[in-house]
N, C-alpha and C positions, 0 to 999 in steps of 0.2 A: 497469417494470419486466420486459415483455415482451420489450422490444428489446434489453435486456442479458442474455438467459436463457442467449443461446449464448456470450457472453464470461465468464459466471460458472460454465462449463464446462469451460472453459479450462485447462490443466496447472495451473498456477502460482494462479492465483484460487481453484478447486476445492480445492486442497490448503492452502491457508489458510485456507479456512474452516472444513474437515473436520480437520484435524491435530488430534491429541491428543497430539504429541511432548513428551515431560519438558522441565521449564524446564532449560537447559543455560549460562544465562547467570549472569553473576556473581552472587553471593548477596548482595553486600552493598548496601541501601538508598541511595538517592537523592533529595533533599531538592528536590523542584520542578521540577526540569529535568533528561533526559539527553541527549545527543547523539552517535550511531552515524556513527564516519566510515568510508567505503568506499572502497576503491583503485577506480581506473580501470580500462576495458579489460575488465570482467569481464565482460559483456554475453553471454549466451547465446541463442542463435538457433535454433528447433525446424526441425529437417530436414523437408520436406513430406511425403517418400518414408516415412521412417520412424517421422516423431513424435519423436525423439531430440534432447535438446538438445545443442549444440555451443558450444566458446567463441567467440564472434565480436568479438576487441578490434577491430576495425574499426569495429564500431557504435557510435556516442554517444549516438544518440537513446535515455536512458530510461536511462542512465548515472548509478547515484547518484553522489554525490561524500559528502552527509553525508542524515541523518534528524535532527531533531531533537526531541524528545518533551516537551511541556510540559504538566506538570498544575498546574491553575491552582484555585483557590478554585470557582469554578465551572464553569468549562470545562477537557477537554482540549485541546490544539493541538498539530498534526502538519504538523511543514514539513517537505518533502522538496528537497533541490537537486540538480540532474545538470549533466554535462560541457551537455548538450544537452538541449531539450523542445520537438519540433518538434510543431505544430498539425497533426493529423490533415488529411488530404487526401483529397478526392474519388477512388478509385482509376478506372483506365481501367476495368474491367469493371464489371459492376453488382453491386458489392458497397459495402463502406465500412470508411473505415479505423479505428483508435479506441487509445486508451491508458488504462490504469487505473493507480491507485497505491491498495494494498490493506495497512491495516492492523489486524491481530489484536492485542485488546486482553482481558486476563485480571487479574482482579481480586482481592483478599483475601477476597471474598464469594462466590467461584466465577462471577461472570459471565463469560461469553464473546460477547465480539462483534466483528465485522469491520465497520470502516469502510471506504468506498470513492469515491474520485474518480475518474469516468469521462467521458471527453470523446471523442467521435467527429467526423467529418468534416460532418456534421449539425449537431453543436451542441459545438462547439469550445471553447466558456467550459464546458462539463461539467455535471454533475448527480451528487450525493450521496448516498448510501446505508447503513444501517445492518443487519447481519444478525446473527439470532444464527447457535446449531447448527440451526434448522428453519425457516429462511427471513429475510427481511425483516421488521424489528422496528418499530412508530412510534418515532422521535425529532425531536422537537421542538425547531426552534431549529439544526439543523445548518446548517454553512455550510461554502464553501470559495472559494478562488481559485485558477484556472490561470495563471499569468504565463508565457505564452511567450518575452517578450525576455528577464526575469530567470532563466530556466529553472529554475521552481521554483512548488509545488504545495504549498497551505496550507490547512487543515482545520479546523474547530474542532467540537468534540462536546461538546453541553451534559453535565456529568456524571452530570445526572438519568438519561440514557439508558444510564448503567454502573451504577445504584444507590446512588451516592453513596459509591464506594470510598475507603478509606483511603489504598490504593496500587493501582498499575495496573502488568502489564508488556506488554509490546510486542514484536513484530516485523512486520515490512513486507516488499513486493516491489513491482515495479511491471512491466507487462505493457505490449505494445504490439502493433497487427497492421498493416499496410499495406496489406493486400488481398492480399498475396504470401506473404509472410512473419510469423511472430510470436516475439517476441522478449522478455527475461526480466532482471532484476538484481535481487538482493536484498543489502543491506549487513551483513548479521550473522552469517555463516560462508562458507565455502567449497562449498556445497552448491546444488543447483538450488533446491530450497527452502527456506527455511530452519529450522533447528532449535533454533536458538539464539534465547534472548530476552532482552530487556534484563534486569537488576536490578529491582527496586520503586523505582519512581518516585512517593514519595511527595507527598500535596497539598501545595501553597506555603501557608505561612502567610501572612496578610492578603491 
């Protein structure tokens, strides 16, 4: 966890973990699964001098095409699909490159969790963790897969880590750092950090 403490302070990840924005997503409930489709060419690059983000349509790495949220009987499965998903490479300087797929989850019971899949130049296959409002929380049975050929990240979170909810609402973002510049994307609205949530995704039956 210490190695990634810097990442979790980056603009997108911090706001994902700490935001308490009201739900803006569609109010209707969805059964089992919902897919959010994102337009391409909407990645933002953070300026190293000002720290402010700007649209960078030339960047395809980490550009979402869609994110699917599947609320199963025993697990919540998150699948992110991208235009490109480049394996982090060791940069020229004494630094490292990384990527992170982060998803906020909020339930009918009031539970709040953030699921991360993180990969870097030392560990391109990645690792995963779940946090709550005050740091990491134990989540046994957590799993993930980063597939650079298929341009996907898949993460599976046991429902027990969320308290066994009837429904979950979601919002996601992707962050990348190549040793020189940081970029981000999110599929929910036009902001730098998503304020829109999905509608309620109820547990699938059977």
